[in-house]
C-alpha positions in Angstrom: 19.5 10.5 -25.2 21.4 8.7 -27.9 20.5 5.1 -28.8 24.0 3.9 -27.9 23.7 5.6 -24.5 20.2 4.1 -24.0 21.4 0.6 -24.8 24.0 0.8 -22.0 21.3 1.3 -19.4 18.7 -1.1 -18.0 15.3 -0.1 -19.2 12.1 0.3 -17.2 9.3 0.4 -19.8 6.1 2.1 -18.9 3.4 0.3 -21.0 0.1 2.1 -21.5 -2.1 4.7 -23.3 -2.1 8.5 -23.8 -1.4 9.1 -20.1 1.9 7.2 -20.6 2.5 8.7 -24.0 2.3 12.2 -22.4 4.4 10.9 -19.5 7.5 11.2 -21.8 6.8 14.9 -22.4 8.6 17.6 -20.3 6.9 17.5 -16.8 5.4 14.1 -17.6 5.5 11.4 -14.9 8.2 9.3 -16.7 10.4 12.4 -17.0 9.9 13.1 -13.3 10.7 9.5 -12.6 13.9 9.8 -14.7 14.9 12.9 -12.7 14.5 10.9 -9.5 16.8 8.2 -10.9 19.4 10.9 -11.6 19.0 12.5 -8.2 19.5 9.2 -6.4 22.4 8.2 -8.7 20.7 5.2 -10.4 22.8 5.9 -13.5 22.4 2.4 -14.9 18.6 2.8 -15.2 16.3 4.7 -17.5 12.5 5.0 -17.8 11.1 4.6 -21.3 7.5 5.3 -22.4 5.6 2.8 -24.6 2.3 4.6 -24.5 -0.1 5.1 -27.4 -3.2 7.4 -27.2 -6.5 5.5 -27.2 -5.0 2.1 -26.4 -7.0 -0.5 -24.5 -5.8 -3.7 -22.9 -6.0 -5.7 -26.2 -3.9 -3.1 -28.0 -1.2 -3.7 -25.5 -1.5 -7.4 -26.0 -1.1 -7.0 -29.8 2.0 -4.9 -29.5 3.5 -6.7 -26.6 6.1 -8.7 -28.6 7.5 -5.7 -30.5 7.2 -2.9 -27.9 8.2 -4.9 -24.8 9.6 -8.3 -25.3 11.9 -7.5 -28.1 13.2 -4.4 -26.2 14.4 -6.7 -23.3 13.5 -4.4 -20.4 14.6 -5.1 -16.9 11.1 -4.1 -15.6 7.7 -3.4 -17.2 5.2 -1.1 -15.5 1.7 -1.7 -16.9 -0.6 1.3 -16.6 -3.7 0.6 -18.6 -7.5 0.4 -18.3 -8.9 4.0 -18.4 -10.0 3.7 -22.1 -11.4 0.2 -21.5 -13.8 1.9 -19.0 -14.0 5.5 -20.3 -14.9 4.6 -23.9 -17.9 2.7 -22.8 -19.6 6.0 -22.1 -17.7 8.4 -24.4 -17.5 6.2 -27.5 -19.9 3.4 -26.9 -17.0 0.9 -27.1 -14.7 0.0 -24.2 -13.9 -3.5 -23.1 -16.1 -6.0 -21.1 -14.7 -6.8 -17.7 -14.2 -10.5 -18.6 -12.3 -9.7 -21.8 -10.2 -7.1 -19.8 -9.2 -9.8 -17.4 -8.4 -12.3 -20.1 -6.1 -10.0 -22.1 -4.4 -8.7 -19.0 -3.8 -12.2 -17.8 -2.3 -13.2 -21.2 0.1 -10.2 -21.1 1.2 -11.2 -17.5 1.8 -14.8 -18.6 3.9 -13.8 -21.6 6.0 -11.5 -19.5 6.5 -14.2 -16.9 7.5 -16.6 -19.7 10.2 -14.2 -20.7 11.3 -13.7 -17.0 10.4 -10.0 -17.1 9.7 -8.3 -13.8 6.3 -6.6 -13.9 4.4 -4.0 -11.8 0.7 -3.4 -12.2 -0.9 0.0 -11.7 -4.6 0.7 -11.0 -6.7 3.1 -13.1 -6.4 6.6 -11.6 -9.7 8.4 -12.4 -12.4 9.3 -14.8 -13.7 12.5 -13.2 -12.4 14.0 -9.9 -15.5 14.4 -7.8 -15.6 12.6 -4.5 -15.5 8.8 -4.8 -18.8 7.4 -5.9 -20.1 10.6 -7.5 -18.4 10.3 -10.9 -20.5 8.5 -13.6 -18.0 5.6 -14.0 -16.7 5.2 -10.5 -18.5 1.8 -10.1 -16.9 0.5 -13.3 -13.5 1.9 -12.2 -13.8 0.0 -8.9 -14.7 -3.2 -10.8 -11.8 -3.0 -13.2 -9.4 -2.0 -10.5 -10.6 -4.9 -8.5 -9.5 -7.1 -11.4 -6.1 -5.5 -11.5 -5.6 -5.9 -7.7 -6.7 -9.6 -7.9 -4.3 -10.2 -10.8 -1.5 -8.7 -8.7 -2.3 -11.1 -5.9 -2.9 -14.2 -8.1 0.4 -13.7 -10.0 2.4 -12.4 -7.0 3.2 -9.1 -8.7 3.8 -5.7 -7.1 0.9 -3.3 -7.2 1.0 0.5 -7.5 -2.4 1.4 -6.3 -2.7 4.8 -8.0 -6.5 4.8 -7.5 -6.2 4.7 -3.7 -3.7 7.6 -3.8 -6.0 9.6 -6.1 -9.1 9.1 -4.0 -7.3 10.1 -0.8 -5.8 13.1 -2.5 -9.1 14.3 -4.0 -11.0 13.8 -0.8 -8.5 15.9 1.0 -8.0 18.7 -1.6 -11.2 18.9 -3.7 -13.3 20.6 -1.1 -15.7 22.1 -3.7 -16.2 18.7 -5.4 -15.2 19.8 -8.9 -14.9 17.2 -11.6 -11.3 18.1 -12.6 -8.3 20.3 -11.9 -6.7 18.6 -9.0 -4.7 15.6 -10.5 -6.0 15.9 -14.0 -6.7 18.6 -16.7 -9.9 16.9 -17.9 -10.8 14.2 -15.4 -8.4 11.7 -17.0 -5.1 13.2 -18.3 -2.6 14.2 -15.7 -1.7 17.8 -14.7 1.5 18.7 -12.9 0.2 17.5 -9.5 -1.0 14.2 -11.1 2.3 13.6 -12.9 4.1 14.2 -9.6 1.8 11.8 -7.7 2.1 9.0 -10.2 5.9 9.3 -10.5 6.3 9.4 -6.7 4.0 6.4 -6.0 5.7 4.3 -8.7 9.1 5.3 -7.3 8.0 4.2 -3.8 6.8 0.8 -5.1 10.0 0.2 -7.2 12.1 0.9 -4.1 11.0 -2.6 -2.8 12.2 -4.4 -6.0 15.6 -6.0 -6.8 16.2 -3.6 -9.7 16.5 -0.6 -7.3 18.7 -2.4 -4.7 
């Protein structure tokens, strides 16, 4: 899509990590979402990815001005948190829950200051065994609790991808494998995962003024 053509459309920016970076690839959740826009004749809207591999909540805060505010989107969909949790175990880093909440709150307040509509998404998964049997499920529940509370506190729409993922895995993963149902590796989306994320975000956005 040409830059001139892009400027003529209202932008929905998906703000996140490698899951969102991959979402702009063929078959990715943002591309599926854009196909839904075309199918339903929302010709004035376009989904744009602002995802960078390895990003955590403070990375989003640091690039908020350049990657979001200066782009003047009509809507921002924040999909972050998996690395804040995952990297605690995989890299010995991650983000403490208190810091996660502080940075997330700071992002929300800046977006509100610029009158930018915002949707929050919960963390999908780190491992696809039944709920409670993956090593970091307890932490995921903690951080998703923070995201859900922020949505309530700031009166923002919530796309609860975690709930959708848990329900899907419980129904389809009868052998209790750790991957292969919504993800390729326990974290990054496969075709079914991309479809689920795009569909759930689509459902939430139907309730918002941008889609009316």
